C-alpha positions as CSV (number, residue, x, y, z in Angstrom):
1,M,-141.8,-1.7,139.5
2,K,-139.1,0.5,139.0
3,N,-138.8,2.4,142.4
4,T,-139.6,-1.4,144.2
5,I,-136.4,-2.5,142.5
6,I,-134.2,0.7,143.5
7,E,-135.7,0.5,147.1
8,Y,-134.9,-3.0,147.3
9,C,-131.0,-2.7,146.2
10,L,-130.9,0.2,148.5
11,Q,-131.6,-2.0,151.6
12,K,-128.3,-4.3,151.0
13,K,-126.1,-3.1,153.5
14,G,-123.2,-0.7,151.9
15,A,-125.2,0.3,149.1
16,V,-125.4,3.0,147.6
17,K,-126.5,5.2,144.4
18,D,-124.2,6.5,141.9
19,Y,-124.6,8.2,138.8
20,P,-121.0,7.6,136.9
21,F,-122.3,7.7,133.3
22,G,-124.6,10.8,133.2
23,P,-128.1,10.8,134.8
24,D,-128.9,7.7,133.3
25,P,-128.7,4.8,133.9
26,L,-128.7,4.7,137.8
27,V,-125.5,2.3,139.4
28,I,-126.3,0.7,142.9
29,K,-122.7,-0.3,144.4
30,I,-121.1,-1.9,147.2
31,E,-117.7,-0.3,148.1
32,N,-117.3,1.3,144.9
33,K,-118.3,-2.1,142.8
34,M,-121.4,-2.2,140.8
35,F,-124.0,-4.8,141.5
36,A,-126.7,-3.4,139.9
37,L,-127.4,-0.9,136.8
38,I,-131.0,0.3,136.4
39,F,-132.2,1.8,132.9
40,E,-135.0,2.3,131.1
41,D,-135.7,0.6,127.2
42,M,-136.5,3.6,124.8
43,G,-139.6,3.8,127.8
44,K,-140.9,0.5,127.3
45,H,-139.5,-1.4,130.2
46,T,-136.8,-1.2,133.4
47,L,-134.0,-3.1,132.2
48,L,-131.7,-4.2,135.1
49,N,-127.7,-5.2,134.3
50,L,-126.8,-7.6,137.0
51,K,-123.6,-10.1,137.8
52,C,-124.3,-13.8,137.7
53,D,-122.1,-16.6,137.6
54,P,-121.6,-17.9,134.0
55,V,-123.7,-21.2,134.3
56,I,-126.5,-19.5,136.3
57,A,-126.2,-16.7,133.4
58,D,-126.6,-19.3,130.8
59,N,-129.6,-21.1,132.4
60,L,-131.8,-18.1,133.4
61,R,-131.3,-17.4,129.7
62,E,-132.4,-20.2,128.4
63,Q,-135.4,-20.6,130.7
64,H,-136.8,-16.9,130.7
65,G,-137.3,-14.5,127.4
66,A,-136.3,-11.7,129.7
67,V,-133.0,-12.7,130.8
68,R,-130.6,-12.2,128.0
69,P,-126.3,-11.1,127.7
70,A,-126.0,-7.6,129.5
71,Y,-126.0,-4.4,127.0
72,H,-122.4,-2.7,127.0
73,M,-121.4,-5.1,129.9
74,N,-119.1,-8.6,129.8
75,K,-121.8,-10.7,128.5
76,K,-120.1,-14.0,130.3
77,H,-120.6,-12.4,133.8
78,W,-123.1,-10.1,133.6
79,N,-127.3,-10.4,132.1
80,T,-129.9,-7.8,131.6
81,V,-133.3,-8.4,133.2
82,A,-136.0,-6.8,131.6
83,I,-138.8,-6.0,133.8
84,D,-141.8,-6.2,132.0
85,G,-144.0,-8.5,133.9
86,S,-142.8,-11.7,132.7
87,L,-141.2,-12.3,135.9
88,P,-142.1,-12.7,139.5
89,E,-140.6,-10.0,141.7
90,S,-139.4,-12.8,143.8
91,D,-137.6,-13.6,140.9
92,V,-136.1,-10.8,139.9
93,F,-135.1,-9.8,144.3
94,A,-133.1,-13.6,143.7
95,M,-131.3,-12.2,140.9
96,I,-130.7,-8.9,142.6
97,D,-129.3,-10.9,145.9
98,H,-127.3,-13.5,143.6
99,S,-125.5,-10.1,142.0
100,Y,-124.9,-8.4,145.4
101,D,-123.3,-11.6,146.8
102,L,-121.1,-12.2,144.2
103,V,-119.3,-8.9,144.4
104,V,-119.8,-9.0,148.1
105,K,-118.0,-12.0,147.8
106,N,-115.0,-10.3,146.0
107,L,-114.5,-7.7,148.6
108,P,-111.5,-8.0,151.1
109,K,-112.4,-9.9,154.2
110,S,-111.9,-6.4,156.4
111,V,-114.7,-5.0,153.9
112,R,-117.1,-8.0,154.3
113,E,-116.6,-8.3,157.9
114,S,-117.3,-4.5,158.5
115,L,-120.6,-5.4,156.2
116,T,-122.0,-7.9,158.6
117,E,-121.2,-5.7,161.4
118,M,-123.7,-2.9,159.7
119,S,-127.1,-2.7,161.3
């Protein structure tokens, strides 16, 4: 599933891979702003840090054991999602979409418009 997640993230307009912290974790950015951070949990599961609206973040944490406050991130605005098989792929993709959209929403208008012009 890790490769599927990476591929899904990189299909987002303007998304690029980065390794600002060394060989692990993999960071996916849009206009130098992180929207996904992908790493391993001591070989057990893939973990995915995603930006999230604080109200939605709290709801997701209450509803899903695989979603918790983000490791090494602002816990109000970021969740860590354990890719352990307990969440449907469609839910994980929806969380990635939400993270990407939150980051894009805060980019300058000219940058947002250039993203919509990309094919």
